[in-house]
ZADRENNU-197456 format. One line per field, with one value per residue (C-alpha): x, y, z; residue in three letters. Coordinates in steps of 0.1 Angstrom, whole numbers. Layout:
N
c1: (X:...)
c2: (Y:...)
c3: (Z:...)
aa: (ALA:...)
END
This chain:
238
c1: (-71:-43:-9:3:-9:7:36:50:38:7:8:20:-6:-29:-15:-10:-49:-56:-58:-85:-98:-129:-103:-88:-121:-135:-97:-97:-139:-122:-95:-122:-147:-123:-114:-147:-161:-198:-206:-238:-249:-255:-287:-302:-311:-282:-281:-252:-240:-220:-184:-191:-170:-186:-173:-194:-189:-194:-193:-172:-136:-139:-143:-146:-141:-153:-152:-188:-170:-183:-191:-196:-176:-150:-133:-117:-90:-92:-66:-74:-53:-52:-41:-38:-27:-16:-34:-56:-92:-112:-136:-155:-146:-153:-164:-140:-118:-98:-98:-88:-114:-104:-107:-106:-87:-72:-44:-56:-31:3:20:49:32:61:65:28:41:43:40:12:-13:-48:-74:-92:-127:-163:-183:-224:-243:-281:-293:-327:-330:-315:-287:-253:-222:-191:-155:-134:-91:-83:-45:-37:-31:-57:-43:-10:-13:13:38:34:66:94:82:45:66:102:111:107:141:152:150:144:160:177:206:192:178:212:229:203:216:257:253:225:249:275:300:317:317:359:363:379:350:318:311:291:271:264:249:226:216:214:188:163:162:159:132:110:114:100:73:65:59:40:11:16:-2:33:31:58:75:78:89:126:125:125:149:172:170:178:216:228:224:236:267:262:274:303:322:318:335:362:372:370:397:418)
c2: (-162:-166:-152:-147:-111:-106:-78:-56:-24:-39:-47:-13:4:-22:-4:30:26:16:49:41:2:15:17:-13:-26:-13:-16:-57:-57:-41:-68:-99:-86:-78:-118:-132:-129:-114:-98:-108:-86:-97:-75:-95:-134:-152:-177:-193:-220:-250:-235:-199:-173:-146:-119:-102:-70:-54:-24:-14:-23:-62:-86:-123:-138:-181:-203:-229:-264:-279:-312:-330:-313:-332:-302:-267:-247:-209:-176:-146:-113:-83:-50:-23:14:31:73:97:90:127:128:159:189:224:250:276:303:331:304:273:251:228:192:173:139:105:81:48:17:16:50:72:98:122:117:137:164:198:183:190:156:148:135:95:77:73:98:96:123:126:133:133:97:86:86:83:61:80:71:103:113:144:137:177:185:197:199:196:189:213:211:224:258:247:266:248:211:213:181:182:180:154:126:87:85:45:57:44:12:9:10:-11:-40:-37:-42:-71:-86:-88:-56:-43:-6:-7:-21:-50:-71:-79:-98:-94:-126:-109:-82:-93:-116:-84:-69:-98:-98:-61:-62:-95:-73:-48:-70:-80:-44:-26:-65:-63:-21:-6:31:43:60:36:17:39:36:-2:4:19:1:-25:-7:0:-33:-48:-25:-28:-63:-54:-29:-56:-85:-58:-56:-89:-95:-68)
c3: (-226:-251:-238:-273:-273:-241:-238:-216:-225:-224:-188:-182:-204:-184:-148:-159:-162:-126:-112:-91:-77:-103:-134:-123:-130:-160:-175:-165:-184:-211:-217:-207:-236:-259:-251:-259:-223:-214:-184:-160:-142:-105:-107:-138:-138:-159:-184:-190:-218:-220:-231:-227:-211:-188:-159:-130:-111:-77:-64:-98:-74:-77:-109:-114:-150:-156:-184:-186:-191:-224:-206:-172:-145:-132:-117:-118:-115:-99:-91:-75:-68:-50:-51:-28:-36:-2:-12:1:4:1:22:25:-4:12:-11:-30:-12:-26:-58:-36:-23:8:4:37:33:49:47:29:31:45:28:30:34:35:-1:-15:4:-16:-51:-81:-75:-97:-87:-99:-85:-93:-94:-91:-112:-112:-142:-166:-167:-128:-114:-129:-123:-140:-141:-133:-140:-155:-162:-150:-116:-94:-60:-35:0:18:41:75:78:103:135:132:128:142:134:96:98:118:90:98:131:125:149:178:157:137:173:192:166:163:200:203:178:195:182:213:216:226:197:184:182:160:134:102:107:143:133:104:137:160:129:128:168:167:140:160:192:174:157:190:204:177:183:217:212:233:233:201:231:250:224:212:262:256:230:247:279:255:241:279:295:264:269:301:300:271:297:318:296:291:330:330:305:323)
aa: (MET:GLN:ASN:THR:ASP:PHE:SER:ILE:GLU:GLY:LEU:PHE:ASP:PHE:LEU:ASN:ALA:GLY:VAL:SER:ALA:PHE:HIS:SER:THR:ALA:ALA:ALA:ALA:ALA:ILE:LEU:GLU:ALA:ASN:GLY:TYR:GLN:ASN:CYS:PRO:GLU:SER:ALA:ALA:TRP:GLN:LEU:ALA:PRO:GLY:GLY:LYS:TYR:TYR:THR:THR:ARG:ASN:GLY:THR:ALA:ILE:LEU:ALA:TRP:ARG:MET:PRO:THR:GLY:GLU:LEU:THR:GLY:TRP:HIS:ALA:ALA:ALA:SER:HIS:SER:ASP:SER:PRO:THR:TRP:ARG:ILE:LYS:THR:LEU:ASN:GLY:ALA:ASP:HIS:GLY:PHE:ALA:ARG:ALA:GLU:VAL:GLU:GLY:TYR:GLY:GLY:MET:LEU:MET:SER:THR:TRP:PHE:ASP:ARG:PRO:LEU:SER:VAL:ALA:GLY:ARG:LEU:LEU:VAL:ARG:THR:ALA:GLU:GLY:VAL:GLU:SER:ARG:LEU:VAL:HIS:PRO:GLU:ARG:ALA:LEU:ALA:CYS:ILE:PRO:ASN:LEU:CYS:ILE:HIS:PHE:ASN:ARG:GLU:ALA:ASN:THR:GLY:LEU:ASN:TYR:GLU:CYS:ASP:ALA:ILE:ALA:ALA:CYS:VAL:ILE:GLY:GLY:VAL:SER:PHE:ASN:GLY:GLY:ILE:GLY:THR:VAL:PRO:GLY:VAL:VAL:ILE:GLY:SER:ILE:ILE:LEU:GLN:ALA:ILE:ASN:TYR:GLY:LEU:TYR:PHE:LEU:GLY:VAL:ASN:ALA:TYR:LEU:GLN:TYR:ILE:ILE:ARG:GLY:ALA:ILE:ILE:ILE:ILE:ALA:VAL:ALA:ILE:ASP:VAL:GLN:LYS:TYR:VAL:ALA:LYS:LYS)
END
C-alpha cells in the first residue's frame, strides 16, 4: 500500500466510520480492497499466489492483512495495533412502556461515565437477522438520537454535586513533598515528587485490592503523620 494518498481528512473519515469494532473492521477491509487486497475467509481454502495481497477477518471485529513474497522468504515485517472504545453495551431490551423501551446496559472499558448522562445517544453494532435464506449479519448505525441515560434525581444521589474530591490528594501530595502547614517552606519540585509518591501509593493500594474507603483512610493517615512531623519540626525550631 502506498502512503501518497494519506490525508488527515481521510484519517478522520476512517475514525468516524469506526463507530463500533464491527464498523472499524469493515472500514479497514474496504481500504484494503481498494488497494488490491483479496478477502480470504477463514471457512474457505486459501489459494495464495506469490506477490499476492490478502486479508482475513475473525468475528467481524479483527482483521489481518499480509502480502506474499515474490521469491524465497528471507524475513518478514509485522505491525499490529489494538483499539479500544469504552462505551455502553446493550445487554437486554425490554418491551416498550408508554412509547419508550428500557435497555439494560453494561459499561465496557475504562470510561468517564458521567459524560454519557443526559445527552442524546445513538446505537451501533451488528445485528443477526433471520431471513428466508438463513441468518444474515448486518451492520447498523442509525445516525440519529435513539437513547438517553438519565441522571438520578438529587434525593436519590446526594453526592451528585460534590465534584471529583481531589482536595485530599492535593493536600497529601503537598505535605509528602515537604510543604509546611505553617507556611514559608516548600518547593514546586518537592510537590511534584510528592505527587509521584502519592500516585505510586494509590496504584499500590489498588493492585493490592484495598477497599476504596480504606484507601481514603490511609491517605488521611499519611496527612496526619506528615502534619505531626511538621509540627514537631516547627516546635523544635522555636
